[in-house]
N, CA, C and O of each residue as an XYZ file, in Angstrom:
604
protein
N     -18.944    -24.022    189.974
C     -18.724    -24.471    188.766
C     -19.454    -25.954    188.875
O     -20.043    -26.441    187.910
N     -19.362    -26.534    189.994
C     -19.944    -28.056    190.050
C     -21.564    -27.729    190.024
O     -22.346    -28.672    189.899
N     -22.039    -26.408    190.143
C     -23.609    -26.624    190.051
C     -23.842    -26.341    188.833
O     -24.958    -26.611    188.389
N     -22.808    -25.700    187.944
C     -23.323    -25.348    186.472
C     -23.105    -26.618    185.579
O     -23.759    -26.771    184.547
N     -22.151    -27.545    186.011
C     -22.050    -28.746    185.489
C     -23.308    -29.695    185.823
O     -24.002    -30.235    184.962
N     -23.475    -29.801    187.112
C     -24.788    -30.526    187.352
C     -25.964    -30.106    186.776
O     -26.824    -30.967    186.589
N     -26.236    -28.729    186.384
C     -27.484    -28.363    185.833
C     -27.528    -28.669    184.337
O     -28.537    -28.959    183.695
N     -26.079    -28.542    183.812
C     -26.082    -29.017    182.345
C     -26.418    -30.398    182.026
O     -27.135    -30.722    181.080
N     -25.789    -31.322    182.977
C     -26.072    -32.558    182.788
C     -27.659    -33.090    183.279
O     -28.192    -33.978    182.613
N     -28.131    -32.703    184.063
C     -29.673    -32.786    184.278
C     -30.198    -32.319    182.877
O     -31.053    -33.075    182.416
N     -29.892    -31.300    182.145
C     -30.669    -30.723    180.989
C     -30.482    -31.748    179.821
O     -31.388    -32.072    179.053
N     -29.211    -32.214    179.780
C     -28.833    -33.190    178.805
C     -29.615    -34.416    179.038
O     -30.256    -34.939    178.127
N     -29.579    -34.868    180.191
C     -30.505    -36.119    180.637
C     -31.800    -36.010    180.071
O     -32.262    -36.786    179.235
N     -32.451    -34.882    180.622
C     -34.036    -34.564    180.132
C     -34.037    -34.360    178.790
O     -35.156    -34.628    178.354
N     -33.216    -33.971    177.848
C     -33.286    -33.748    176.706
C     -33.156    -35.093    176.043
O     -33.929    -35.405    175.137
N     -32.307    -35.815    176.414
C     -32.068    -37.151    175.721
C     -33.193    -37.967    176.146
O     -33.453    -38.855    175.334
N     -33.975    -37.933    177.221
C     -35.196    -38.827    177.303
C     -36.262    -38.260    176.461
O     -37.029    -39.054    175.915
N     -36.417    -36.985    176.279
C     -37.379    -36.585    175.706
C     -37.255    -36.792    173.984
O     -38.193    -36.963    173.204
N     -36.016    -36.730    173.715
C     -35.653    -37.007    172.207
C     -36.024    -38.504    171.973
O     -36.584    -38.840    170.930
N     -35.737    -39.321    172.864
C     -35.891    -40.760    172.576
C     -37.255    -41.069    172.612
O     -37.683    -41.979    171.901
N     -38.000    -40.422    173.356
C     -39.739    -40.628    173.276
C     -40.277    -40.288    171.997
O     -41.176    -40.951    171.481
N     -39.618    -38.992    171.312
C     -40.019    -38.528    170.057
C     -39.595    -39.474    169.096
O     -40.418    -39.893    168.282
N     -38.359    -39.891    169.077
C     -37.995    -40.619    167.845
C     -38.404    -42.220    168.013
O     -38.792    -42.795    166.995
N     -38.346    -42.826    169.032
C     -38.799    -44.138    169.144
C     -39.831    -44.397    170.207
O     -39.451    -44.865    171.280
N     -41.164    -44.122    169.995
C     -41.990    -44.328    171.057
C     -42.500    -45.588    171.162
O     -43.235    -45.943    172.083
N     -42.126    -46.312    170.216
C     -42.591    -47.836    170.688
C     -41.536    -48.522    171.657
O     -42.004    -49.316    172.473
N     -40.596    -48.374    171.658
C     -39.464    -48.901    172.411
C     -39.925    -48.015    174.019
O     -39.859    -48.644    175.076
N     -40.273    -46.862    174.004
C     -40.606    -46.544    175.401
C     -41.985    -47.029    175.935
O     -42.187    -47.243    177.131
N     -42.873    -47.177    175.004
C     -44.182    -47.923    175.348
C     -43.901    -49.339    175.850
O     -44.482    -49.742    176.858
N     -43.101    -50.050    175.239
C     -42.886    -51.498    175.626
C     -41.864    -51.284    177.037
O     -42.022    -52.094    177.950
N     -41.078    -50.456    177.157
C     -40.293    -50.419    178.335
C     -41.013    -50.170    179.519
O     -40.861    -50.866    180.523
N     -42.042    -48.903    179.438
C     -42.746    -48.213    180.440
C     -44.138    -49.105    180.641
O     -44.568    -48.872    181.770
N     -44.728    -49.761    180.145
C     -45.953    -50.351    180.272
C     -46.026    -50.938    181.759
O     -46.855    -50.495    182.554
N     -45.258    -51.804    182.054
C     -45.381    -52.253    183.337
C     -45.059    -51.430    184.509
O     -45.761    -51.434    185.521
N     -43.803    -50.597    184.344
C     -43.652    -49.804    185.464
C     -44.685    -48.738    185.770
O     -44.886    -48.274    186.893
N     -45.372    -48.367    184.563
C     -46.377    -47.359    184.924
C     -47.589    -48.210    185.450
O     -48.299    -47.561    186.219
N     -47.947    -49.325    185.259
C     -49.033    -50.050    186.165
C     -48.564    -50.073    187.645
O     -49.292    -49.853    188.613
N     -47.501    -50.312    187.672
C     -46.851    -50.391    189.143
C     -46.923    -49.187    189.814
O     -47.387    -49.151    190.954
N     -46.484    -48.099    189.197
C     -46.419    -46.864    189.856
C     -47.951    -46.245    190.033
O     -48.226    -45.448    190.929
N     -48.840    -46.689    189.126
C     -50.441    -46.402    189.298
C     -50.686    -47.079    190.843
O     -50.928    -46.396    191.839
N     -50.590    -48.320    190.836
C     -50.920    -49.104    191.978
C     -50.315    -48.355    193.277
O     -51.031    -48.244    194.272
N     -49.254    -47.939    193.272
C     -48.426    -47.428    194.451
C     -48.874    -45.921    194.674
O     -48.786    -45.415    195.793
N     -49.308    -45.289    193.689
C     -49.797    -43.953    194.003
C     -51.240    -44.167    194.578
O     -51.600    -43.274    195.345
N     -52.095    -45.135    194.365
C     -53.192    -45.352    195.062
C     -52.962    -45.733    196.401
O     -53.654    -45.186    197.260
N     -52.080    -46.610    196.757
C     -51.698    -46.756    198.056
C     -51.249    -45.550    198.837
O     -51.621    -45.353    199.994
N     -50.405    -44.713    198.150
C     -49.972    -43.602    198.768
C     -50.878    -42.295    199.251
O     -50.699    -41.520    200.191
N     -51.893    -42.350    198.268
C     -52.844    -41.341    198.343
C     -54.217    -42.054    198.572
O     -54.858    -42.293    197.548
N     -54.656    -42.356    199.539
C     -56.064    -42.928    199.534
C     -57.180    -42.066    199.687
O     -56.838    -40.894    199.843
N     -58.389    -42.261    199.694
C     -59.499    -41.407    199.640
C     -59.258    -40.461    200.827
O     -58.735    -40.775    201.896
N     -59.733    -39.227    200.461
C     -59.684    -38.240    201.572
C     -60.679    -38.660    202.563
O     -61.643    -39.388    202.328
N     -60.358    -38.128    203.714
C     -61.010    -38.395    204.996
C     -62.250    -37.236    205.055
O     -61.936    -36.088    204.740
N     -63.460    -37.475    205.397
C     -64.188    -36.371    205.464
C     -63.984    -35.567    207.001
O     -63.865    -36.101    208.104
N     -63.987    -34.348    206.716
C     -63.762    -33.848    208.113
C     -64.983    -33.783    208.997
O     -64.811    -33.468    210.175
N     -66.122    -34.029    208.585
C     -67.404    -34.044    209.387
C     -67.208    -35.352    210.343
O     -67.885    -35.474    211.365
N     -66.323    -36.239    209.982
C     -66.193    -37.517    211.067
C     -65.860    -36.971    212.316
O     -66.494    -37.352    213.300
N     -64.849    -36.033    212.448
C     -64.262    -35.563    213.829
C     -65.179    -34.429    214.434
O     -64.666    -33.603    215.188
N     -66.583    -34.363    214.110
C     -67.500    -33.587    214.805
C     -67.963    -34.305    215.960
O     -68.215    -35.509    215.906
N     -68.099    -33.549    217.105
C     -68.816    -34.274    218.420
C     -69.867    -33.222    218.604
O     -69.797    -32.003    218.444
N     -71.013    -34.110    219.036
C     -72.309    -33.274    219.345
C     -72.645    -33.668    220.707
O     -72.030    -34.626    221.174
N     -73.562    -33.054    221.449
C     -74.103    -33.152    222.581
C     -75.760    -33.228    222.257
O     -76.395    -32.336    221.695
N     -76.234    -34.341    222.683
C     -77.587    -34.654    222.347
C     -78.387    -34.497    223.562
O     -77.847    -34.833    224.616
N     -79.660    -34.014    223.596
C     -80.657    -34.027    224.666
C     -81.783    -34.653    224.062
O     -82.227    -34.362    222.952
N     -82.295    -35.650    224.942
C     -83.327    -36.524    224.694
C     -84.503    -36.161    225.506
O     -84.482    -36.293    226.729
N     -85.602    -35.676    224.821
C     -86.816    -35.289    225.685
C     -87.566    -36.434    226.156
O     -87.402    -37.504    225.570
N     -88.271    -36.367    227.018
C     -88.966    -37.492    227.880
C     -89.954    -38.227    226.858
O     -90.233    -39.417    227.007
N     -90.406    -37.546    225.937
C     -91.286    -38.437    224.977
C     -90.631    -39.429    223.931
O     -91.280    -40.079    223.111
N     -89.387    -39.452    224.061
C     -88.504    -40.384    223.474
C     -88.286    -41.556    224.221
O     -87.750    -41.467    225.326
N     -88.614    -42.586    223.784
C     -88.100    -43.843    224.536
C     -86.879    -44.514    224.288
O     -86.637    -44.943    223.160
N     -86.064    -44.652    225.254
C     -84.776    -45.387    225.309
C     -84.795    -46.760    225.355
O     -83.705    -47.331    225.332
N     -86.004    -47.540    225.427
C     -85.884    -48.828    225.398
C     -85.838    -49.365    224.040
O     -86.748    -49.222    223.224
N     -84.761    -49.977    223.833
C     -84.325    -50.673    222.358
C     -85.044    -51.823    222.249
O     -84.896    -52.630    223.166
N     -85.941    -52.162    221.178
C     -86.436    -53.284    220.881
C     -85.780    -53.952    219.552
O     -86.181    -55.066    219.212
N     -84.930    -53.389    218.911
C     -84.241    -53.949    217.880
C     -83.060    -53.077    217.218
O     -83.180    -51.876    216.979
N     -82.097    -53.709    216.997
C     -80.700    -53.163    216.571
C     -80.188    -53.726    215.408
O     -79.915    -54.922    215.507
N     -79.942    -53.099    214.135
C     -79.629    -53.682    212.997
C     -78.560    -52.852    212.508
O     -78.674    -51.626    212.499
N     -77.313    -53.568    212.015
C     -76.156    -52.810    211.527
C     -76.187    -53.112    210.099
O     -76.142    -54.273    209.693
N     -76.268    -52.016    209.262
C     -76.312    -52.118    207.882
C     -75.225    -51.537    207.069
O     -74.701    -50.574    207.628
N     -74.640    -51.893    205.701
C     -73.447    -51.269    205.109
C     -74.112    -50.144    204.160
O     -75.086    -50.372    203.443
N     -73.523    -49.030    204.244
C     -74.018    -47.935    203.592
C     -72.923    -47.651    202.472
O     -71.737    -47.634    202.801
N     -73.268    -47.450    201.279
C     -72.219    -47.073    200.226
C     -72.792    -45.631    199.711
O     -73.928    -45.564    199.243
N     -72.043    -44.603    199.808
C     -72.508    -43.328    199.572
C     -71.317    -42.438    198.950
O     -70.264    -42.394    199.585
N     -71.409    -41.861    197.968
C     -70.107    -41.139    197.377
C     -68.889    -41.738    197.196
O     -67.889    -41.020    197.209
N     -68.770    -43.081    197.007
C     -67.783    -43.912    196.891
C     -67.064    -44.459    198.366
O     -66.034    -45.132    198.400
N     -67.835    -44.022    199.551
C     -67.318    -44.386    200.750
C     -68.375    -45.479    201.365
O     -69.600    -45.365    201.390
N     -67.587    -46.559    201.852
C     -68.522    -47.388    202.661
C     -68.423    -47.184    204.033
O     -67.345    -46.906    204.558
N     -69.575    -47.313    204.726
C     -69.615    -47.040    206.316
C     -70.788    -47.957    206.918
O     -71.670    -48.334    206.147
N     -70.818    -48.256    208.010
C     -71.778    -48.897    208.658
C     -72.567    -47.961    209.640
O     -72.091    -47.112    210.394
N     -74.063    -48.356    209.432
C     -74.921    -47.270    210.033
C     -75.837    -48.449    210.806
O     -76.278    -49.480    210.300
N     -75.990    -47.966    212.219
C     -76.660    -48.640    213.273
C     -78.217    -48.175    213.159
O     -78.471    -46.980    213.011
N     -79.030    -48.941    213.216
C     -80.474    -48.560    213.081
C     -81.019    -49.155    214.371
O     -80.748    -50.293    214.754
N     -81.768    -48.342    214.979
C     -82.291    -48.698    216.400
C     -83.839    -48.582    216.456
O     -84.387    -47.489    216.313
N     -84.372    -49.461    216.616
C     -85.884    -49.265    216.814
C     -86.423    -49.266    218.343
O     -85.975    -50.037    219.191
N     -87.348    -48.396    218.573
C     -87.734    -48.030    220.002
C     -89.192    -48.054    219.728
O     -89.660    -47.982    218.592
N     -90.056    -48.181    221.074
C     -91.475    -47.705    220.664
C     -91.795    -46.410    220.481
O     -92.975    -46.105    220.307
N     -90.758    -45.418    220.494
C     -91.251    -44.197    220.106
C     -90.782    -43.641    218.668
O     -90.921    -42.502    218.220
N     -90.093    -44.948    217.982
C     -89.759    -44.564    216.559
C     -88.492    -45.251    216.176
O     -87.924    -45.860    217.083
N     -88.002    -45.258    215.101
C     -86.838    -45.639    214.556
C     -85.606    -44.675    213.972
O     -85.788    -43.809    213.116
N     -84.495    -44.940    214.503
C     -83.494    -44.106    214.616
C     -82.349    -44.589    214.072
O     -82.177    -45.790    214.275
N     -81.297    -43.888    213.282
C     -80.074    -44.186    212.648
C     -79.179    -43.384    212.986
O     -79.430    -42.196    213.189
N     -77.922    -43.928    213.109
C     -76.652    -43.181    213.451
C     -76.419    -42.045    212.394
O     -76.089    -40.906    212.726
N     -76.619    -42.447    211.078
C     -76.609    -41.728    209.967
C     -77.618    -40.460    209.973
O     -77.360    -39.327    209.567
N     -78.681    -40.871    210.466
C     -79.740    -39.743    210.617
C     -79.426    -38.709    211.648
O     -79.691    -37.517    211.491
N     -78.797    -39.257    212.806
C     -78.377    -38.490    214.084
C     -77.305    -37.436    213.705
O     -77.348    -36.342    214.268
N     -76.352    -37.697    212.790
C     -75.267    -37.123    212.498
C     -75.576    -36.071    211.245
O     -74.881    -35.072    211.060
N     -76.543    -36.377    210.532
C     -76.821    -35.500    209.309
C     -77.517    -34.214    209.687
O     -78.395    -34.207    210.550
N     -77.148    -33.178    209.079
C     -77.736    -31.749    209.351
C     -78.999    -31.726    208.707
O     -79.696    -30.746    208.970
N     -79.548    -32.733    207.776
C     -80.810    -32.517    207.042
C     -81.757    -33.298    207.700
O     -82.926    -33.136    207.350
N     -81.475    -34.240    208.716
C     -82.261    -35.055    209.264
C     -82.684    -34.717    210.766
O     -81.779    -34.837    211.591
N     -83.883    -34.329    211.216
C     -84.035    -33.990    212.624
C     -85.384    -34.925    213.103
O     -86.450    -35.102    212.513
N     -84.922    -35.423    214.350
C     -85.857    -36.384    214.899
C     -86.664    -35.514    216.135
O     -86.087    -34.808    216.962
N     -87.892    -35.702    216.069
C     -88.796    -35.084    217.060
C     -88.245    -35.531    218.592
O     -88.105    -36.713    218.906
N     -87.981    -34.502    219.416
C     -87.721    -34.928    220.657
C     -86.106    -35.079    221.064
O     -85.677    -35.235    222.207
N     -85.408    -35.001    219.974
C     -83.967    -35.195    220.016
C     -83.432    -33.878    219.447
O     -83.690    -33.480    218.311
N     -82.465    -33.072    220.567
C     -81.962    -32.064    219.921
C     -80.293    -32.221    220.065
O     -79.776    -32.737    221.056
N     -79.626    -31.762    219.067
C     -78.398    -32.070    218.928
C     -77.592    -30.608    218.832
O     -78.057    -29.738    218.096
N     -76.504    -30.386    219.513
C     -75.650    -29.419    219.502
C     -74.213    -29.630    219.401
O     -73.708    -30.368    220.248
N     -73.406    -29.064    218.434
C     -72.080    -29.100    218.126
C     -71.511    -28.780    219.645
O     -71.928    -27.803    220.267
N     -70.503    -29.703    220.203
C     -69.649    -29.300    221.298
C     -68.706    -28.291    220.890
O     -68.133    -28.317    219.801
N     -68.528    -27.312    221.855
C     -67.781    -26.155    221.795
C     -67.166    -25.992    223.044
O     -67.554    -26.564    224.063
N     -66.011    -25.056    222.971
C     -65.326    -24.690    224.035
C     -65.425    -23.182    224.507
O     -66.012    -22.424    223.734
N     -64.951    -22.689    225.614
C     -65.386    -21.380    225.873
C     -64.522    -20.558    224.926
O     -63.468    -20.945    224.421
N     -65.192    -19.189    224.721
C     -64.410    -18.510    223.617
C     -63.071    -17.987    224.220
O     -62.105    -17.950    223.458
N     -62.941    -17.646    225.294
C     -61.641    -17.337    225.817
C     -61.501    -17.395    227.366
O     -62.510    -17.352    228.069
N     -60.227    -17.494    227.910
C     -60.045    -17.770    229.379
C     -58.752    -16.944    229.544
O     -57.955    -16.689    228.641
N     -58.656    -16.525    230.964
C     -57.562    -15.730    231.022
C     -56.557    -16.577    232.273
O     -57.021    -17.471    232.980
N     -55.351    -16.164    232.345
C     -54.387    -16.629    233.391
C     -53.984    -15.468    234.209
O     -54.043    -14.295    233.841
N     -53.533    -15.937    235.452
C     -53.074    -15.253    236.354
C     -52.121    -13.955    236.052
O     -52.277    -12.844    236.557
N     -51.051    -14.350    235.075
C     -50.274    -13.441    234.841
C     -50.585    -12.281    233.913
O     -49.813    -11.345    233.705
N     -51.707    -12.420    233.412
C     -52.324    -11.254    232.728
C     -52.407    -11.835    231.179
O     -53.102    -11.244    230.352
N     -51.691    -12.978    230.845
C     -51.794    -13.540    229.444
C     -53.303    -13.800    229.172
O     -54.059    -13.737    230.142
N     -53.756    -14.054    228.085
C     -54.939    -14.402    227.592
C     -54.866    -15.594    226.460
O     -54.181    -15.575    225.438
N     -55.676    -16.546    226.869
C     -55.888    -17.526    225.848
C     -57.072    -17.391    225.054
O     -58.099    -17.282    225.723
N     -57.223    -17.365    223.710
C     -58.283    -17.454    222.970
C     -58.406    -18.451    222.014
O     -57.477    -18.726    221.254
N     -59.620    -19.087    221.987
C     -59.706    -20.306    221.341
C     -61.144    -20.101    220.270
O     -62.087    -19.320    220.395
N     -60.873    -21.113    219.228
C     -61.825    -20.953    218.165
C     -61.964    -22.563    217.950
O     -61.022    -23.330    217.752
N     -63.346    -22.908    218.033
C     -63.651    -24.470    217.937
C     -64.416    -24.576    216.639
O     -65.395    -23.870    216.398
N     -63.878    -25.587    215.718
C     -64.562    -26.111    214.647
C     -64.854    -27.279    214.709
O     -63.867    -27.930    214.369
N     -65.870    -28.058    215.016
C     -66.216    -29.408    215.148
C     -65.118    -30.061    216.228
O     -65.320    -29.740    217.400
N     -64.314    -30.682    216.045
C     -63.275    -31.255    217.009
C     -62.091    -30.552    216.864
O     -61.297    -30.682    217.795
N     -61.753    -29.817    215.908
C     -60.724    -29.027    215.923
C     -60.544    -27.781    216.579
O     -61.290    -26.884    216.185
N     -59.587    -27.450    217.655
C     -59.704    -26.323    218.337
C     -58.288    -25.636    217.995
O     -57.225    -26.247    217.891
N     -58.476    -24.234    217.839
C     -57.306    -23.200    217.549
C     -57.001    -22.445    218.915
O     -57.849    -21.703    219.410
N     -56.073    -22.606    219.358
C     -55.582    -21.813    220.544
C     -54.711    -20.787    220.081
O     -53.979    -20.939    219.103
N     -54.778    -19.619    220.842
C     -53.747    -18.559    220.599
C     -53.682    -17.811    221.969
O     -54.680    -17.474    222.605
N     -52.228    -17.564    222.394
C     -51.925    -17.089    223.508
C     -51.438    -15.704    223.288
O     -50.462    -15.520    222.560
N     -52.135    -14.579    223.950
C     -51.569    -13.168    223.782
C     -51.358    -12.661    224.900
O     -52.193    -12.675    225.804
N     -49.963    -12.034    225.005
C     -49.470    -11.496    226.085
C     -49.873    -10.002    226.014
O     -49.684     -9.388    224.964
N     -50.418     -9.397    227.086
C     -50.770     -7.965    227.012
C     -49.438     -7.216    226.919
O     -48.446     -7.634    227.518
N     -49.413     -5.931    226.048
C     -48.298     -4.905    225.866
C     -48.475     -4.204    227.191
O     -49.546     -3.948    227.741
N     -47.166     -3.915    227.649
C     -47.206     -3.004    228.880
C     -46.404     -1.878    228.299
O     -45.517     -2.037    227.460
N     -46.782     -0.720    228.810
C     -46.282      0.417    228.305
C     -46.370      1.720    228.876
O     -45.862      2.682    228.300
């Protein structure tokens, strides 16, 4: 019985608020103007810009002998792209100019530098007959343990 009364009370409250907004919108606008601005500011703080999952990828770099590792100049610049601000390091060596943004980009390839995404072994076994299976995507690793059925 209490749940029925509570449901009716909520319905009456919601209906009253709806009726008030229809009958006197000026009062609601005057009352709600500042709380709405405060709520919008709070929502922006609660839900920041989403994180790019590519940040969590880890690579293995293989540097050829033709690429010099003698750094002549290093410069850090601020990059603004797609509404996200990041810092990019630009390094100049006798063999060329390289940037951290270019190293991590799938669209830029530097001659003599090869990059591979770090991976884990596909599966490995335990002595009791159980089997761990893994799947890696960037730095995220999904592990599944399977116990063999005995019958």
